[in-house]
N, C-alpha and C positions, 0 to 999 in steps of 0.2 A: 494593596490589591484585594484584601479581604472584604472590602466594602462593596465590591461589585455584586455580591449576592443580595445586598439590599435592593437592587434593582428588580429583583423578582418579586418584591412586595408591591411595587407600583401597579402592575396589572391587576393584582388581586383587589387592591383599594379601588381601582377603576371600575372593575366589574361589579363589586359588592356595594360600594358607597355611591356610585353614580345614579343608580336607579332610585335609591332612597332620596337623594337630593332632588332629582330632576324627574319625578314621577308624573309625566305629562304626556298626553296622546295628541295634542293639537299641533305642536310644531313638527316638521318633517325633516328627516335627513335622508337625502338621496331618494326621495319618494316614499320612504318607510316612516312609520310612526316613530316618534323620537326614541322611545326606550328599545325598540328593535334596531334602529340605526346606531344607537350608543353601544349595544352588544356586538354588532357586526365590526365596528370600528375598533373596539377593544380586542376582539379576537385577532385582528391583523396586528395591532400593537403588542399583544402578548408574543406573537411570533418574532416581531422585530426586537423585542426586549431579550428574548431567549437567545436569538442569534448574536446579540451584542455580549451577553454573558458567556456564551460559548467561545466567541472569538477573543475575549480578554481573559479567560480562565488560564492561569498559569499551569494548573495541574495537567491540562490536556498536552502540553508540550514536553516531550521527554528527550533526553539526550542519551538514554541507555540503549546501546545497540542490540541488547538482547530483546527489548521490548519496542519494536518499531511502532510508530503511529499507524492507526487503521484508517 
């Protein structure tokens, strides 16, 4: 389960390496230039990735009655 933290690297790579590889303004994504559309899509994907990491994180589940989940 320790490897779930590596999922946090994927959005960083998508946001940083994507514009370097696909630096073009001619294709459009949802009516936006490619680079802007790429960034918008990755902002949504970052939220999804962080939700998955939170859901699978074993440290957030506690069985100690003195420290209930918030």
